[in-house]
Residue, then its C-alpha position, 0 to 999 in steps of 0.5 A: m487475557n491480561m497483557p504482560s508488561w513491555t518491560d518484562p525481560k523474558l519476552g522477545t524484543m518484538k513482543r516488548a516493542g508491540l507492548w511498548l507501542v500499545e502501553v506507552v505510545g498509543e494508537g495514533n501517536v508519533f514516536t521516533k527512532e530515538d524514542v525506541k533507543q531510549a526505551f530499549p537501551g543496549v538492545s541490538q536492532a530494536d528499531r528493526r523489531v518494531r518494523d517486523l510488527r508490520d508483518h503481523g498486521w500492525q500499521i506503523d507509518t513513516n513519511r512515505e505513507d504520511a507526508s506530515l511525518g518527519a524523516n525520523e518520525q513514525r506513527f503507530v496507526k493500528q495494532g495488529e496481531p497480539v504477538w505477545e500471546p502464546g502461539k502468536g508472532t511466530r510467523p517467519g519474517t518477510s522483510i524485503t531486501q534491497t536487491r529484491r526491492r530493485e528487482v520488483l521496481a524494475r519489473d514494474g517499470h518504476f511506476c505505481r501499478s495502481c494509479g500510474i504515477a512515476p516517482g517525483e511526479i506531483y499529485d494533481g492539485t497538490y505540491e506533494a511528490a510521489q514516492i514509489d515503494i514495494a507493497r505486499r498484496a494479497v492475491r486470491q488464487q483460482d483454488g481459493s487460497t490466498s498468497t502474498e505478492l509484491v507490487s510497486e505502489c506510490n505512498r498514497c496507493r499503499v495506504g489506501g490499498r491496505g486490506t485489498v485482496a486481488d481476485l486473480g481467480s475471478l479475472l482468469s475466469r472472465a478472461a476465458g469468456l472474452s471474445g477473440l477481438d477483446r483478447t487481441m486488443l487486451l494482449g496488444w495493450m499488455e505487450q505495449g505496457h499501456r493503452d491509448f485512450s480515445a478522445a471520447e474516453t478522456f473527455w468522459a473521464d474529465y466530464r465525470a469529475l465535474p460538479e453537476e452544474s458544470r456537467a449540465k452545461v457540458r451536456e447542453a453544449l454537446k446537444l447544441v453542436a449535435e443539432 
């Protein structure tokens, strides 16, 4: 099917915005809010219609996902559903209100549920501070259906986790097979909201991150201590 022109006034603003990104901006390229205003002069909330494309699988990054972008810049990363085709782009919008955003952040403890980093903390080995926002996560239920739920994630994990589907049904099935001791231990961690790692567990995590030459030295050192 041939794509219509993004300048066709008979199309809705969101459809025209999608076509403008494909035909004018191009995947991988950067655009600004001013570019949107110039492309759609006199059109109310044109920038919002661009954001609405994310609800249809379009990846449009801001500086929250891509630290190389300026405050007013966005990057058109990947096209999603061709919203200009008949029957497409009709899904109701799922914009997250500021009130709902605050509720989810408070519920999740104001830190990234994927990696545990808090807002403003610096990522290891970088000068980049984490920003926490709300991500939509697909969750597979016990009956096989998939729903979309909201979770707090940092800018890195939101980008890396796109397309991830959490398997709640599998987790619940595994929960039924746990021993009484394991269930008690897990419930304790859940009630506290964290778990304490033993010295051996934290040592193991640090050891695994070493290059093989250094791992060999650690193994030899432990053997000498054990003898």
